[in-house]
C-alpha positions, 0 to 999 in steps of 0.5 A: 607220281605214279609214273616215279613208282613205275620208273621205280620198280620198272629198273633193275640195275644194281641198287649201288648205282641209285640211291632215293630222295623222298621230299613232302609230297613227291618221290624222286629217283636220282641216278649215279653216273658210276660205283665211285665214291663220291668225295664228301668236299663235293658239296654242290653234289651232295648237298645242294642239288638234293636240297634244291631239287626237294624244294622244287619238287615240293613247288611241283606238288603244291602247284598240281594241288592248287591248279588241279582245284583251279581247274576243277573249279573252271569246269564244274563251277565253285560249287561243284556243279556242272556247267558248260560254255559253248558257242551259239552252234554248239548249243542249237538242238534238233528238236522244238526248244534248247537242250536244258540240263536235267540236274535239276530234275528232283528239285523240279519235281519237288517244286512241282509237288510242293506247289500243286498239291494244297490245290488238289482234293480228293472226292468220294461218291456214294451211290445206291446200286438197285440188282434186278436179279435176286434169289426170290425174284425181289430187287435188292439195293446196296450202297457203294462208293467211289474216288475220284480228284478236284482241282480247287478253281476259287478260295471260296470252295469251287472244285473242278472235276470230271463230270464222270467223277460225280455223274454216277447214273447208269442203267443196265439189264441186271443193275441200275445205279443212282445218281450220286447221294453224297459227296464229300471232298478232302483237303490236302493234309485234312483228314476233315470231310467236307460236304459238297454240292453239284454245281453242274455238269457236261456230258459232252466235254467230261467236266464238272464242278462242285461246291465246299462251303469253305473260304481260304482255299489255295487256287490253282494256277493255270499255265497256257495249255496251248504252248506246251511242248512234247517232251516237257516235264508232267505231273499227274496229281490226285488220289489212285485208287483213294491214295490221297496226294499222289504224284507220278512223273513223265514227259508230255507224250503228244498234244491235240491227240484225237480220243475216242471212249468207250461211249463213242465220244471224240475227245482232243487231249493231251497226251502223257506218260505220267502214270494215271490210275483209276482214282486220278481222273479230275485231278491235275497234270502240271508242268514243271512251275506247278502250273496245271496244263490238263484235267486228268480224264482217262488212260488206255488198258490193256496187255499191250499198252503202258503209260498212255494216259490222256489230260483234257486241255485247262484252257478249254475248261475255264469257259465251260467252268465258268457257264457251270458256275453262272447257270449250272450247265454250258449253253449251247447253240442247238439246231433240233434234229437228229443225223446218220452219217451217209457213206458212199456205199450207203448212199448209192444202195439208197439213191441218195448223196453223201451227207447227214440223212436227217432222221427226226426234226425237233417240234419247233426247233430251230431246224424246224423253223428254218424248214429242214425235214425228214429225208433231207440230206445235209450236204454244206455248213457255212459253204463247207462241204461236210459228211457227217454229224461231228462236221456239223456240230463243230461248225455249228459250235464256232457260233453263239446262241441267237446266230444265223448258220446256212446249211445245204440240203440235198432234196429229191436230187436238189440243192437247196440253202437254208438259214438257220437262227440257232437256238439253245440247247436244253 
């Protein structure tokens, strides 16, 4: 139709040389060869040809309309959604998973949120703060509150969260923070505050379990955090700044990321760019199915930092939470020594070897019973060369309480192998 309009516009010949015939749905120009009047008796030229041309024009228009619709359905599908077919070689991607359409991203987020929100709680902690400064030399006390998040792990009220959410005890030269004096929990779509008790805490993994006296809760479903891939959908759920039931979306930025916190503890975590803020701690990081892949625990902050949050992989929490529920603590193997890492420079200055310098040995500990002495330098554990306490603890924690573990110490320039029967950490 556009071409015919252009054809009509661009012709500058005298109007007496052409005439137009309008037909439903199309526009055609029929050219006459000269200015001679046509005989009325030429029925075929004057009547039949225009009539047939009109019929053909209608057929073309109708065919085009139905044809475009058919083609559109082949390309977009009958429901209007985009679809495509390609060879197996065309569908191969250059990453670690097959390419997928993101056309349903919004629906994915809605589904994940609806699935996980009933399993996420808001946590409020009350504690006392004692100030060491006052105008008249007296201490002053006040009540303070903090907020966090938690994940329901059983229908009868057990909730997984971070240790730093519920363990507030801290002392400085000018103030002292007490243990939590009260812990309350708020459920999804329920303004009632349920008082909770702290079942157990573990500072080493920054995990804790609390419990409320209520049944029929919606237990969160866990995914296999060992199988997550960089780039996959991730949603952080919790109560940032006390705003309960907030969700933020992003991706998994990295896995098995080693991060050291301000206390010097090193964790192996999932990194995500989903926004994590104060109050998100203890909440869930979930996948596109609304299944928990991690426990939100910390983020990096600073003028040049954006979108760097971290979560404890959920697979590493299951044994910890079970032990906290059963024993109120995590039972770990224990040697009973205090050590210091010796680098090459320090060792050379002190006429020692690289390894772990034993500064103290606890009385009646597994280390003392095995014959470890102050001044020994531990250089091997289970036959593996080690130079740091972290390496020693990693090997130790691969054992169970009561297992035997062999260490090699350098004492007065001579190496000696000792067998430790691991005790239980007090």
